[in-house]
mmCIF file of the N, C-alpha and C atoms, coordinates in Angstrom:
data_MODEL
# 
_entry.id   MODEL 
# 
loop_
_atom_site.group_PDB 
_atom_site.id 
_atom_site.type_symbol 
_atom_site.label_atom_id 
_atom_site.label_alt_id 
_atom_site.label_comp_id 
_atom_site.label_asym_id 
_atom_site.label_entity_id 
_atom_site.label_seq_id 
_atom_site.pdbx_PDB_ins_code 
_atom_site.Cartn_x 
_atom_site.Cartn_y 
_atom_site.Cartn_z 
_atom_site.occupancy 
_atom_site.B_iso_or_equiv 
_atom_site.pdbx_formal_charge 
_atom_site.auth_seq_id 
_atom_site.auth_comp_id 
_atom_site.auth_asym_id 
_atom_site.auth_atom_id 
_atom_site.pdbx_PDB_model_num 
ATOM 1   N N  . MET A 1 1  ? 74.221 -224.654 -136.717 1.00 0.00 ? 1  MET A N  1 
ATOM 2   C CA . MET A 1 1  ? 75.595 -224.851 -137.120 1.00 0.00 ? 1  MET A CA 1 
ATOM 3   C C  . MET A 1 1  ? 76.519 -224.272 -136.043 1.00 0.00 ? 1  MET A C  1 
ATOM 4   N N  . ASN A 1 2  ? 77.569 -224.993 -135.773 1.00 0.00 ? 2  ASN A N  1 
ATOM 5   C CA . ASN A 1 2  ? 78.560 -224.496 -134.834 1.00 0.00 ? 2  ASN A CA 1 
ATOM 6   C C  . ASN A 1 2  ? 79.749 -223.950 -135.624 1.00 0.00 ? 2  ASN A C  1 
ATOM 7   N N  . LYS A 1 3  ? 79.650 -222.672 -135.962 1.00 0.00 ? 3  LYS A N  1 
ATOM 8   C CA . LYS A 1 3  ? 80.666 -222.006 -136.780 1.00 0.00 ? 3  LYS A CA 1 
ATOM 9   C C  . LYS A 1 3  ? 82.051 -222.104 -136.146 1.00 0.00 ? 3  LYS A C  1 
ATOM 10  N N  . ASP A 1 4  ? 82.138 -221.871 -134.846 1.00 0.00 ? 4  ASP A N  1 
ATOM 11  C CA . ASP A 1 4  ? 83.446 -221.880 -134.176 1.00 0.00 ? 4  ASP A CA 1 
ATOM 12  C C  . ASP A 1 4  ? 84.132 -223.244 -134.276 1.00 0.00 ? 4  ASP A C  1 
ATOM 13  N N  . LEU A 1 5  ? 83.378 -224.312 -134.104 1.00 0.00 ? 5  LEU A N  1 
ATOM 14  C CA . LEU A 1 5  ? 83.972 -225.644 -134.217 1.00 0.00 ? 5  LEU A CA 1 
ATOM 15  C C  . LEU A 1 5  ? 84.359 -225.959 -135.660 1.00 0.00 ? 5  LEU A C  1 
ATOM 16  N N  . CYS A 1 6  ? 83.561 -225.501 -136.606 1.00 0.00 ? 6  CYS A N  1 
ATOM 17  C CA . CYS A 1 6  ? 83.907 -225.707 -138.017 1.00 0.00 ? 6  CYS A CA 1 
ATOM 18  C C  . CYS A 1 6  ? 85.211 -224.983 -138.355 1.00 0.00 ? 6  CYS A C  1 
ATOM 19  N N  . ILE A 1 7  ? 85.355 -223.747 -137.890 1.00 0.00 ? 7  ILE A N  1 
ATOM 20  C CA . ILE A 1 7  ? 86.589 -222.986 -138.120 1.00 0.00 ? 7  ILE A CA 1 
ATOM 21  C C  . ILE A 1 7  ? 87.772 -223.682 -137.447 1.00 0.00 ? 7  ILE A C  1 
ATOM 22  N N  . LYS A 1 8  ? 87.548 -224.182 -136.246 1.00 0.00 ? 8  LYS A N  1 
ATOM 23  C CA . LYS A 1 8  ? 88.607 -224.898 -135.529 1.00 0.00 ? 8  LYS A CA 1 
ATOM 24  C C  . LYS A 1 8  ? 89.052 -226.125 -136.328 1.00 0.00 ? 8  LYS A C  1 
ATOM 25  N N  . ALA A 1 9  ? 88.097 -226.867 -136.877 1.00 0.00 ? 9  ALA A N  1 
ATOM 26  C CA . ALA A 1 9  ? 88.420 -228.046 -137.683 1.00 0.00 ? 9  ALA A CA 1 
ATOM 27  C C  . ALA A 1 9  ? 89.208 -227.646 -138.929 1.00 0.00 ? 9  ALA A C  1 
ATOM 28  N N  . ILE A 1 10 ? 88.795 -226.574 -139.586 1.00 0.00 ? 10 ILE A N  1 
ATOM 29  C CA . ILE A 1 10 ? 89.516 -226.105 -140.771 1.00 0.00 ? 10 ILE A CA 1 
ATOM 30  C C  . ILE A 1 10 ? 90.941 -225.724 -140.404 1.00 0.00 ? 10 ILE A C  1 
ATOM 31  N N  . ASN A 1 11 ? 91.106 -225.019 -139.307 1.00 0.00 ? 11 ASN A N  1 
ATOM 32  C CA . ASN A 1 11 ? 92.449 -224.621 -138.887 1.00 0.00 ? 11 ASN A CA 1 
ATOM 33  C C  . ASN A 1 11 ? 93.341 -225.833 -138.623 1.00 0.00 ? 11 ASN A C  1 
ATOM 34  N N  . HIS A 1 12 ? 92.771 -226.888 -138.062 1.00 0.00 ? 12 HIS A N  1 
ATOM 35  C CA . HIS A 1 12 ? 93.536 -228.128 -137.873 1.00 0.00 ? 12 HIS A CA 1 
ATOM 36  C C  . HIS A 1 12 ? 93.953 -228.694 -139.231 1.00 0.00 ? 12 HIS A C  1 
ATOM 37  N N  . LEU A 1 13 ? 93.015 -228.710 -140.173 1.00 0.00 ? 13 LEU A N  1 
ATOM 38  C CA . LEU A 1 13 ? 93.336 -229.252 -141.497 1.00 0.00 ? 13 LEU A CA 1 
ATOM 39  C C  . LEU A 1 13 ? 94.417 -228.438 -142.189 1.00 0.00 ? 13 LEU A C  1 
ATOM 40  N N  . LEU A 1 14 ? 94.363 -227.126 -142.039 1.00 0.00 ? 14 LEU A N  1 
ATOM 41  C CA . LEU A 1 14 ? 95.373 -226.267 -142.661 1.00 0.00 ? 14 LEU A CA 1 
ATOM 42  C C  . LEU A 1 14 ? 96.765 -226.505 -142.070 1.00 0.00 ? 14 LEU A C  1 
ATOM 43  N N  . LYS A 1 15 ? 96.796 -227.088 -140.870 1.00 0.00 ? 15 LYS A N  1 
ATOM 44  C CA . LYS A 1 15 ? 98.071 -227.442 -140.227 1.00 0.00 ? 15 LYS A CA 1 
ATOM 45  C C  . LYS A 1 15 ? 98.398 -228.928 -140.425 1.00 0.00 ? 15 LYS A C  1 
ATOM 46  N N  . ASN A 1 16 ? 97.648 -229.579 -141.318 1.00 0.00 ? 16 ASN A N  1 
ATOM 47  C CA . ASN A 1 16 ? 97.837 -231.002 -141.608 1.00 0.00 ? 16 ASN A CA 1 
ATOM 48  C C  . ASN A 1 16 ? 97.529 -231.887 -140.404 1.00 0.00 ? 16 ASN A C  1 
ATOM 49  N N  . GLN A 1 17 ? 96.593 -231.452 -139.583 1.00 0.00 ? 17 GLN A N  1 
ATOM 50  C CA . GLN A 1 17 ? 96.160 -232.223 -138.410 1.00 0.00 ? 17 GLN A CA 1 
ATOM 51  C C  . GLN A 1 17 ? 94.759 -232.779 -138.690 1.00 0.00 ? 17 GLN A C  1 
ATOM 52  N N  . TRP A 1 18 ? 94.694 -233.679 -139.682 1.00 0.00 ? 18 TRP A N  1 
ATOM 53  C CA . TRP A 1 18 ? 93.384 -234.136 -140.128 1.00 0.00 ? 18 TRP A CA 1 
ATOM 54  C C  . TRP A 1 18 ? 92.672 -235.002 -139.085 1.00 0.00 ? 18 TRP A C  1 
ATOM 55  N N  . ASP A 1 19 ? 93.417 -235.705 -138.255 1.00 0.00 ? 19 ASP A N  1 
ATOM 56  C CA . ASP A 1 19 ? 92.776 -236.538 -137.230 1.00 0.00 ? 19 ASP A CA 1 
ATOM 57  C C  . ASP A 1 19 ? 92.032 -235.662 -136.217 1.00 0.00 ? 19 ASP A C  1 
ATOM 58  N N  . GLU A 1 20 ? 92.645 -234.557 -135.799 1.00 0.00 ? 20 GLU A N  1 
ATOM 59  C CA . GLU A 1 20 ? 91.997 -233.636 -134.866 1.00 0.00 ? 20 GLU A CA 1 
ATOM 60  C C  . GLU A 1 20 ? 90.742 -233.026 -135.489 1.00 0.00 ? 20 GLU A C  1 
ATOM 61  N N  . ALA A 1 21 ? 90.865 -232.662 -136.767 1.00 0.00 ? 21 ALA A N  1 
ATOM 62  C CA . ALA A 1 21 ? 89.709 -232.100 -137.475 1.00 0.00 ? 21 ALA A CA 1 
ATOM 63  C C  . ALA A 1 21 ? 88.581 -233.121 -137.568 1.00 0.00 ? 21 ALA A C  1 
ATOM 64  N N  . HIS A 1 22 ? 88.948 -234.352 -137.854 1.00 0.00 ? 22 HIS A N  1 
ATOM 65  C CA . HIS A 1 22 ? 87.946 -235.414 -137.977 1.00 0.00 ? 22 HIS A CA 1 
ATOM 66  C C  . HIS A 1 22 ? 87.172 -235.598 -136.678 1.00 0.00 ? 22 HIS A C  1 
ATOM 67  N N  . HIS A 1 23 ? 87.866 -235.559 -135.560 1.00 0.00 ? 23 HIS A N  1 
ATOM 68  C CA . HIS A 1 23 ? 87.200 -235.715 -134.260 1.00 0.00 ? 23 HIS A CA 1 
ATOM 69  C C  . HIS A 1 23 ? 86.167 -234.616 -134.027 1.00 0.00 ? 23 HIS A C  1 
ATOM 70  N N  . ILE A 1 24 ? 86.446 -233.433 -134.520 1.00 0.00 ? 24 ILE A N  1 
ATOM 71  C CA . ILE A 1 24 ? 85.497 -232.323 -134.351 1.00 0.00 ? 24 ILE A CA 1 
ATOM 72  C C  . ILE A 1 24 ? 84.275 -232.510 -135.244 1.00 0.00 ? 24 ILE A C  1 
ATOM 73  N N  . VAL A 1 25 ? 84.498 -232.688 -136.540 1.00 0.00 ? 25 VAL A N  1 
ATOM 74  C CA . VAL A 1 25 ? 83.357 -232.679 -137.477 1.00 0.00 ? 25 VAL A CA 1 
ATOM 75  C C  . VAL A 1 25 ? 82.505 -233.943 -137.415 1.00 0.00 ? 25 VAL A C  1 
ATOM 76  N N  . GLN A 1 26 ? 83.061 -235.036 -136.959 1.00 0.00 ? 26 GLN A N  1 
ATOM 77  C CA . GLN A 1 26 ? 82.259 -236.266 -136.929 1.00 0.00 ? 26 GLN A CA 1 
ATOM 78  C C  . GLN A 1 26 ? 81.103 -236.176 -135.935 1.00 0.00 ? 26 GLN A C  1 
ATOM 79  N N  . ASP A 1 27 ? 81.199 -235.248 -134.983 1.00 0.00 ? 27 ASP A N  1 
ATOM 80  C CA . ASP A 1 27 ? 80.136 -235.105 -133.990 1.00 0.00 ? 27 ASP A CA 1 
ATOM 81  C C  . ASP A 1 27 ? 79.164 -233.966 -134.298 1.00 0.00 ? 27 ASP A C  1 
ATOM 82  N N  . LEU A 1 28 ? 79.384 -233.261 -135.410 1.00 0.00 ? 28 LEU A N  1 
ATOM 83  C CA . LEU A 1 28 ? 78.498 -232.153 -135.784 1.00 0.00 ? 28 LEU A CA 1 
ATOM 84  C C  . LEU A 1 28 ? 77.525 -232.608 -136.862 1.00 0.00 ? 28 LEU A C  1 
ATOM 85  N N  . ASP A 1 29 ? 76.343 -232.031 -136.839 1.00 0.00 ? 29 ASP A N  1 
ATOM 86  C CA . ASP A 1 29 ? 75.310 -232.449 -137.787 1.00 0.00 ? 29 ASP A CA 1 
ATOM 87  C C  . ASP A 1 29 ? 74.770 -231.235 -138.544 1.00 0.00 ? 29 ASP A C  1 
ATOM 88  N N  . ASP A 1 30 ? 75.580 -230.723 -139.456 1.00 0.00 ? 30 ASP A N  1 
ATOM 89  C CA . ASP A 1 30 ? 75.114 -229.656 -140.329 1.00 0.00 ? 30 ASP A CA 1 
ATOM 90  C C  . ASP A 1 30 ? 75.864 -229.751 -141.653 1.00 0.00 ? 30 ASP A C  1 
ATOM 91  N N  . SER A 1 31 ? 75.420 -229.028 -142.647 1.00 0.00 ? 31 SER A N  1 
ATOM 92  C CA . SER A 1 31 ? 75.975 -229.180 -143.982 1.00 0.00 ? 31 SER A CA 1 
ATOM 93  C C  . SER A 1 31 ? 77.425 -228.716 -144.085 1.00 0.00 ? 31 SER A C  1 
ATOM 94  N N  . TYR A 1 32 ? 77.805 -227.657 -143.383 1.00 0.00 ? 32 TYR A N  1 
ATOM 95  C CA . TYR A 1 32 ? 79.203 -227.223 -143.450 1.00 0.00 ? 32 TYR A CA 1 
ATOM 96  C C  . TYR A 1 32 ? 80.131 -228.222 -142.775 1.00 0.00 ? 32 TYR A C  1 
ATOM 97  N N  . ALA A 1 33 ? 79.717 -228.772 -141.661 1.00 0.00 ? 33 ALA A N  1 
ATOM 98  C CA . ALA A 1 33 ? 80.531 -229.797 -140.997 1.00 0.00 ? 33 ALA A CA 1 
ATOM 99  C C  . ALA A 1 33 ? 80.668 -231.022 -141.899 1.00 0.00 ? 33 ALA A C  1 
ATOM 100 N N  . ALA A 1 34 ? 79.589 -231.393 -142.586 1.00 0.00 ? 34 ALA A N  1 
ATOM 101 C CA . ALA A 1 34 ? 79.654 -232.529 -143.514 1.00 0.00 ? 34 ALA A CA 1 
ATOM 102 C C  . ALA A 1 34 ? 80.609 -232.224 -144.665 1.00 0.00 ? 34 ALA A C  1 
ATOM 103 N N  . TRP A 1 35 ? 80.599 -230.978 -145.149 1.00 0.00 ? 35 TRP A N  1 
ATOM 104 C CA . TRP A 1 35 ? 81.516 -230.583 -146.224 1.00 0.00 ? 35 TRP A CA 1 
ATOM 105 C C  . TRP A 1 35 ? 82.965 -230.676 -145.742 1.00 0.00 ? 35 TRP A C  1 
ATOM 106 N N  . ILE A 1 36 ? 83.232 -230.164 -144.549 1.00 0.00 ? 36 ILE A N  1 
ATOM 107 C CA . ILE A 1 36 ? 84.586 -230.256 -143.989 1.00 0.00 ? 36 ILE A CA 1 
ATOM 108 C C  . ILE A 1 36 ? 84.964 -231.727 -143.790 1.00 0.00 ? 36 ILE A C  1 
ATOM 109 N N  . HIS A 1 37 ? 84.013 -232.529 -143.332 1.00 0.00 ? 37 HIS A N  1 
ATOM 110 C CA . HIS A 1 37 ? 84.238 -233.967 -143.151 1.00 0.00 ? 37 HIS A CA 1 
ATOM 111 C C  . HIS A 1 37 ? 84.626 -234.598 -144.490 1.00 0.00 ? 37 HIS A C  1 
ATOM 112 N N  . ALA A 1 38 ? 83.977 -234.167 -145.559 1.00 0.00 ? 38 ALA A N  1 
ATOM 113 C CA . ALA A 1 38 ? 84.307 -234.667 -146.899 1.00 0.00 ? 38 ALA A CA 1 
ATOM 114 C C  . ALA A 1 38 ? 85.752 -234.329 -147.264 1.00 0.00 ? 38 ALA A C  1 
ATOM 115 N N  . VAL A 1 39 ? 86.173 -233.115 -146.933 1.00 0.00 ? 39 VAL A N  1 
ATOM 116 C CA . VAL A 1 39 ? 87.540 -232.698 -147.241 1.00 0.00 ? 39 VAL A CA 1 
ATOM 117 C C  . VAL A 1 39 ? 88.542 -233.494 -146.403 1.00 0.00 ? 39 VAL A C  1 
ATOM 118 N N  . VAL A 1 40 ? 88.202 -233.779 -145.154 1.00 0.00 ? 40 VAL A N  1 
ATOM 119 C CA . VAL A 1 40 ? 89.078 -234.616 -144.316 1.00 0.00 ? 40 VAL A CA 1 
ATOM 120 C C  . VAL A 1 40 ? 89.368 -235.925 -145.039 1.00 0.00 ? 40 VAL A C  1 
ATOM 121 N N  . HIS A 1 41 ? 88.318 -236.567 -145.526 1.00 0.00 ? 41 HIS A N  1 
ATOM 122 C CA . HIS A 1 41 ? 88.490 -237.865 -146.182 1.00 0.00 ? 41 HIS A CA 1 
ATOM 123 C C  . HIS A 1 41 ? 89.150 -237.722 -147.552 1.00 0.00 ? 41 HIS A C  1 
ATOM 124 N N  . LYS A 1 42 ? 88.962 -236.578 -148.212 1.00 0.00 ? 42 LYS A N  1 
ATOM 125 C CA . LYS A 1 42 ? 89.669 -236.326 -149.474 1.00 0.00 ? 42 LYS A CA 1 
ATOM 126 C C  . LYS A 1 42 ? 91.174 -236.254 -149.201 1.00 0.00 ? 42 LYS A C  1 
ATOM 127 N N  . ILE A 1 43 ? 91.560 -235.518 -148.178 1.00 0.00 ? 43 ILE A N  1 
ATOM 128 C CA . ILE A 1 43 ? 92.976 -235.392 -147.816 1.00 0.00 ? 43 ILE A CA 1 
ATOM 129 C C  . ILE A 1 43 ? 93.542 -236.756 -147.424 1.00 0.00 ? 43 ILE A C  1 
ATOM 130 N N  . GLU A 1 44 ? 92.754 -237.516 -146.708 1.00 0.00 ? 44 GLU A N  1 
ATOM 131 C CA . GLU A 1 44 ? 93.170 -238.840 -146.241 1.00 0.00 ? 44 GLU A CA 1 
ATOM 132 C C  . GLU A 1 44 ? 93.324 -239.829 -147.403 1.00 0.00 ? 44 GLU A C  1 
ATOM 133 N N  . GLY A 1 45 ? 92.651 -239.539 -148.519 1.00 0.00 ? 45 GLY A N  1 
ATOM 134 C CA . GLY A 1 45 ? 92.696 -240.431 -149.673 1.00 0.00 ? 45 GLY A CA 1 
ATOM 135 C C  . GLY A 1 45 ? 91.578 -241.450 -149.712 1.00 0.00 ? 45 GLY A C  1 
ATOM 136 N N  . ASP A 1 46 ? 90.568 -241.279 -148.870 1.00 0.00 ? 46 ASP A N  1 
ATOM 137 C CA . ASP A 1 46 ? 89.422 -242.188 -148.819 1.00 0.00 ? 46 ASP A CA 1 
ATOM 138 C C  . ASP A 1 46 ? 88.310 -241.606 -149.698 1.00 0.00 ? 46 ASP A C  1 
ATOM 139 N N  . VAL A 1 47 ? 88.414 -241.863 -150.995 1.00 0.00 ? 47 VAL A N  1 
ATOM 140 C CA . VAL A 1 47 ? 87.535 -241.233 -151.978 1.00 0.00 ? 47 VAL A CA 1 
ATOM 141 C C  . VAL A 1 47 ? 86.068 -241.592 -151.761 1.00 0.00 ? 47 VAL A C  1 
ATOM 142 N N  . SER A 1 48 ? 85.756 -242.840 -151.536 1.00 0.00 ? 48 SER A N  1 
ATOM 143 C CA . SER A 1 48 ? 84.350 -243.224 -151.394 1.00 0.00 ? 48 SER A CA 1 
ATOM 144 C C  . SER A 1 48 ? 83.717 -242.580 -150.161 1.00 0.00 ? 48 SER A C  1 
ATOM 145 N N  . ASN A 1 49 ? 84.443 -242.532 -149.066 1.00 0.00 ? 49 ASN A N  1 
ATOM 146 C CA . ASN A 1 49 ? 83.927 -241.892 -147.860 1.00 0.00 ? 49 ASN A CA 1 
ATOM 147 C C  . ASN A 1 49 ? 83.799 -240.380 -148.071 1.00 0.00 ? 49 ASN A C  1 
ATOM 148 N N  . SER A 1 50 ? 84.759 -239.802 -148.770 1.00 0.00 ? 50 SER A N  1 
ATOM 149 C CA . SER A 1 50 ? 84.691 -238.377 -149.087 1.00 0.00 ? 50 SER A CA 1 
ATOM 150 C C  . SER A 1 50 ? 83.444 -238.072 -149.916 1.00 0.00 ? 50 SER A C  1 
ATOM 151 N N  . ARG A 1 51 ? 83.210 -238.864 -150.957 1.00 0.00 ? 51 ARG A N  1 
ATOM 152 C CA . ARG A 1 51 ? 82.012 -238.654 -151.795 1.00 0.00 ? 51 ARG A CA 1 
ATOM 153 C C  . ARG A 1 51 ? 80.726 -238.762 -150.961 1.00 0.00 ? 51 ARG A C  1 
ATOM 154 N N  . TYR A 1 52 ? 80.704 -239.700 -150.043 1.00 0.00 ? 52 TYR A N  1 
ATOM 155 C CA . TYR A 1 52 ? 79.543 -239.853 -149.162 1.00 0.00 ? 52 TYR A CA 1 
ATOM 156 C C  . TYR A 1 52 ? 79.271 -238.545 -148.397 1.00 0.00 ? 52 TYR A C  1 
ATOM 157 N N  . TRP A 1 53 ? 80.322 -237.954 -147.819 1.00 0.00 ? 53 TRP A N  1 
ATOM 158 C CA . TRP A 1 53 ? 80.140 -236.739 -147.026 1.00 0.00 ? 53 TRP A CA 1 
ATOM 159 C C  . TRP A 1 53 ? 79.831 -235.523 -147.894 1.00 0.00 ? 53 TRP A C  1 
ATOM 160 N N  . TYR A 1 54 ? 80.370 -235.472 -149.115 1.00 0.00 ? 54 TYR A N  1 
ATOM 161 C CA . TYR A 1 54 ? 79.949 -234.401 -150.031 1.00 0.00 ? 54 TYR A CA 1 
ATOM 162 C C  . TYR A 1 54 ? 78.458 -234.511 -150.298 1.00 0.00 ? 54 TYR A C  1 
ATOM 163 N N  . ASN A 1 55 ? 77.994 -235.718 -150.534 1.00 0.00 ? 55 ASN A N  1 
ATOM 164 C CA . ASN A 1 55 ? 76.573 -235.937 -150.785 1.00 0.00 ? 55 ASN A CA 1 
ATOM 165 C C  . ASN A 1 55 ? 75.730 -235.521 -149.580 1.00 0.00 ? 55 ASN A C  1 
ATOM 166 N N  . ARG A 1 56 ? 76.190 -235.865 -148.387 1.00 0.00 ? 56 ARG A N  1 
ATOM 167 C CA . ARG A 1 56 ? 75.466 -235.467 -147.170 1.00 0.00 ? 56 ARG A CA 1 
ATOM 168 C C  . ARG A 1 56 ? 75.430 -233.956 -146.990 1.00 0.00 ? 56 ARG A C  1 
ATOM 169 N N  . SER A 1 57 ? 76.502 -233.293 -147.397 1.00 0.00 ? 57 SER A N  1 
ATOM 170 C CA . SER A 1 57 ? 76.546 -231.835 -147.213 1.00 0.00 ? 57 SER A CA 1 
ATOM 171 C C  . SER A 1 57 ? 75.552 -231.127 -148.121 1.00 0.00 ? 57 SER A C  1 
ATOM 172 N N  . GLY A 1 58 ? 75.392 -231.638 -149.334 1.00 0.00 ? 58 GLY A N  1 
ATOM 173 C CA . GLY A 1 58 ? 74.511 -230.988 -150.298 1.00 0.00 ? 58 GLY A CA 1 
ATOM 174 C C  . GLY A 1 58 ? 75.055 -229.664 -150.809 1.00 0.00 ? 58 GLY A C  1 
ATOM 175 N N  . LEU A 1 59 ? 76.312 -229.354 -150.522 1.00 0.00 ? 59 LEU A N  1 
ATOM 176 C CA . LEU A 1 59 ? 76.885 -228.058 -150.884 1.00 0.00 ? 59 LEU A CA 1 
ATOM 177 C C  . LEU A 1 59 ? 77.817 -228.116 -152.088 1.00 0.00 ? 59 LEU A C  1 
ATOM 178 N N  . GLU A 1 60 ? 78.585 -229.140 -152.211 1.00 0.00 ? 60 GLU A N  1 
ATOM 179 C CA . GLU A 1 60 ? 79.552 -229.284 -153.304 1.00 0.00 ? 60 GLU A CA 1 
ATOM 180 C C  . GLU A 1 60 ? 79.665 -230.758 -153.672 1.00 0.00 ? 60 GLU A C  1 
ATOM 181 N N  . VAL A 1 61 ? 80.470 -231.034 -154.681 1.00 0.00 ? 61 VAL A N  1 
ATOM 182 C CA . VAL A 1 61 ? 80.770 -232.410 -155.068 1.00 0.00 ? 61 VAL A CA 1 
ATOM 183 C C  . VAL A 1 61 ? 82.281 -232.607 -155.064 1.00 0.00 ? 61 VAL A C  1 
ATOM 184 N N  . PHE A 1 62 ? 82.686 -233.846 -154.998 1.00 0.00 ? 62 PHE A N  1 
ATOM 185 C CA . PHE A 1 62 ? 84.096 -234.217 -154.900 1.00 0.00 ? 62 PHE A CA 1 
ATOM 186 C C  . PHE A 1 62 ? 84.944 -233.536 -155.965 1.00 0.00 ? 62 PHE A C  1 
ATOM 187 N N  . GLU A 1 63 ? 84.436 -233.484 -157.196 1.00 0.00 ? 63 GLU A N  1 
ATOM 188 C CA . GLU A 1 63 ? 85.215 -232.974 -158.323 1.00 0.00 ? 63 GLU A CA 1 
ATOM 189 C C  . GLU A 1 63 ? 85.305 -231.449 -158.385 1.00 0.00 ? 63 GLU A C  1 
ATOM 190 N N  . SER A 1 64 ? 84.606 -230.747 -157.526 1.00 0.00 ? 64 SER A N  1 
ATOM 191 C CA . SER A 1 64 ? 84.586 -229.283 -157.592 1.00 0.00 ? 64 SER A CA 1 
ATOM 192 C C  . SER A 1 64 ? 85.943 -228.642 -157.312 1.00 0.00 ? 64 SER A C  1 
ATOM 193 N N  . PHE A 1 65 ? 86.780 -229.304 -156.546 1.00 0.00 ? 65 PHE A N  1 
ATOM 194 C CA . PHE A 1 65 ? 88.060 -228.729 -156.141 1.00 0.00 ? 65 PHE A CA 1 
ATOM 195 C C  . PHE A 1 65 ? 89.165 -229.763 -156.280 1.00 0.00 ? 65 PHE A C  1 
ATOM 196 N N  . SER A 1 66 ? 90.254 -229.370 -156.923 1.00 0.00 ? 66 SER A N  1 
ATOM 197 C CA . SER A 1 66 ? 91.396 -230.289 -157.020 1.00 0.00 ? 66 SER A CA 1 
ATOM 198 C C  . SER A 1 66 ? 92.346 -230.100 -155.839 1.00 0.00 ? 66 SER A C  1 
ATOM 199 N N  . ASP A 1 67 ? 92.337 -228.910 -155.251 1.00 0.00 ? 67 ASP A N  1 
ATOM 200 C CA . ASP A 1 67 ? 93.231 -228.629 -154.118 1.00 0.00 ? 67 ASP A CA 1 
ATOM 201 C C  . ASP A 1 67 ? 92.409 -228.460 -152.837 1.00 0.00 ? 67 ASP A C  1 
ATOM 202 N N  . PRO A 1 68 ? 92.505 -229.405 -151.908 1.00 0.00 ? 68 PRO A N  1 
ATOM 203 C CA . PRO A 1 68 ? 91.728 -229.307 -150.672 1.00 0.00 ? 68 PRO A CA 1 
ATOM 204 C C  . PRO A 1 68 ? 92.019 -228.041 -149.864 1.00 0.00 ? 68 PRO A C  1 
ATOM 205 N N  . MET A 1 69 ? 93.244 -227.511 -149.960 1.00 0.00 ? 69 MET A N  1 
ATOM 206 C CA . MET A 1 69 ? 93.577 -226.305 -149.193 1.00 0.00 ? 69 MET A CA 1 
ATOM 207 C C  . MET A 1 69 ? 92.823 -225.084 -149.740 1.00 0.00 ? 69 MET A C  1 
ATOM 208 N N  . ASP A 1 70 ? 92.683 -225.008 -151.061 1.00 0.00 ? 70 ASP A N  1 
ATOM 209 C CA . ASP A 1 70 ? 91.873 -223.943 -151.657 1.00 0.00 ? 70 ASP A CA 1 
ATOM 210 C C  . ASP A 1 70 ? 90.416 -224.083 -151.229 1.00 0.00 ? 70 ASP A C  1 
ATOM 211 N N  . GLU A 1 71 ? 89.953 -225.311 -151.204 1.00 0.00 ? 71 GLU A N  1 
ATOM 212 C CA . GLU A 1 71 ? 88.575 -225.591 -150.801 1.00 0.00 ? 71 GLU A CA 1 
ATOM 213 C C  . GLU A 1 71 ? 88.338 -225.167 -149.361 1.00 0.00 ? 71 GLU A C  1 
ATOM 214 N N  . LEU A 1 72 ? 89.283 -225.475 -148.490 1.00 0.00 ? 72 LEU A N  1 
ATOM 215 C CA . LEU A 1 72 ? 89.147 -225.082 -147.080 1.00 0.00 ? 72 LEU A CA 1 
ATOM 216 C C  . LEU A 1 72 ? 89.099 -223.563 -146.940 1.00 0.00 ? 72 LEU A C  1 
ATOM 217 N N  . GLY A 1 73 ? 89.893 -222.861 -147.736 1.00 0.00 ? 73 GLY A N  1 
ATOM 218 C CA . GLY A 1 73 ? 89.862 -221.401 -147.720 1.00 0.00 ? 73 GLY A CA 1 
ATOM 219 C C  . GLY A 1 73 ? 88.503 -220.870 -148.110 1.00 0.00 ? 73 GLY A C  1 
ATOM 220 N N  . LEU A 1 74 ? 87.888 -221.482 -149.115 1.00 0.00 ? 74 LEU A N  1 
ATOM 221 C CA . LEU A 1 74 ? 86.548 -221.076 -149.537 1.00 0.00 ? 74 LEU A CA 1 
ATOM 222 C C  . LEU A 1 74 ? 85.516 -221.335 -148.437 1.00 0.00 ? 74 LEU A C  1 
ATOM 223 N N  . ILE A 1 75 ? 85.598 -222.499 -147.820 1.00 0.00 ? 75 ILE A N  1 
ATOM 224 C CA . ILE A 1 75 ? 84.658 -222.826 -146.737 1.00 0.00 ? 75 ILE A CA 1 
ATOM 225 C C  . ILE A 1 75 ? 84.810 -221.801 -145.612 1.00 0.00 ? 75 ILE A C  1 
ATOM 226 N N  . LYS A 1 76 ? 86.039 -221.507 -145.266 1.00 0.00 ? 76 LYS A N  1 
ATOM 227 C CA . LYS A 1 76 ? 86.301 -220.535 -144.206 1.00 0.00 ? 76 LYS A CA 1 
ATOM 228 C C  . LYS A 1 76 ? 85.702 -219.177 -144.573 1.00 0.00 ? 76 LYS A C  1 
ATOM 229 N N  . ASP A 1 77 ? 85.860 -218.757 -145.825 1.00 0.00 ? 77 ASP A N  1 
ATOM 230 C CA . ASP A 1 77 ? 85.273 -217.492 -146.286 1.00 0.00 ? 77 ASP A CA 1 
ATOM 231 C C  . ASP A 1 77 ? 83.751 -217.536 -146.174 1.00 0.00 ? 77 ASP A C  1 
ATOM 232 N N  . LYS A 1 78 ? 83.161 -218.641 -146.573 1.00 0.00 ? 78 LYS A N  1 
ATOM 233 C CA . LYS A 1 78 ? 81.696 -218.765 -146.516 1.00 0.00 ? 78 LYS A CA 1 
ATOM 234 C C  . LYS A 1 78 ? 81.182 -218.738 -145.060 1.00 0.00 ? 78 LYS A C  1 
ATOM 235 N N  . LEU A 1 79 ? 82.014 -219.215 -144.157 1.00 0.00 ? 79 LEU A N  1 
ATOM 236 C CA . LEU A 1 79 ? 81.637 -219.194 -142.742 1.00 0.00 ? 79 LEU A CA 1 
ATOM 237 C C  . LEU A 1 79 ? 81.841 -217.796 -142.131 1.00 0.00 ? 79 LEU A C  1 
ATOM 238 N N  . GLY A 1 80 ? 82.441 -216.911 -142.927 1.00 0.00 ? 80 GLY A N  1 
ATOM 239 C CA . GLY A 1 80 ? 82.619 -215.547 -142.480 1.00 0.00 ? 80 GLY A CA 1 
ATOM 240 C C  . GLY A 1 80 ? 83.863 -215.317 -141.657 1.00 0.00 ? 80 GLY A C  1 
ATOM 241 N N  . ASN A 1 81 ? 84.890 -216.088 -141.981 1.00 0.00 ? 81 ASN A N  1 
ATOM 242 C CA . ASN A 1 81 ? 86.152 -215.938 -141.242 1.00 0.00 ? 81 ASN A CA 1 
ATOM 243 C C  . ASN A 1 81 ? 87.327 -215.966 -142.172 1.00 0.00 ? 81 ASN A C  1 
# 
């Protein structure tokens, strides 16, 4: 897992820069990156793609969080930052 890139992607999302975040996580292959990728698509409003990435992550499901910003905070905490 590339923790630094995952944190960078989260920071972009927290600034509403979802396109920049997407470019980072789409090239990573680990469960946290897939979870962040799911949140990118949740924010974007692409529910089916978001559900796909939640499934790939194996960590959470789409319905677990109603607020993507709260979810990003949790992911950041789990990454140790």
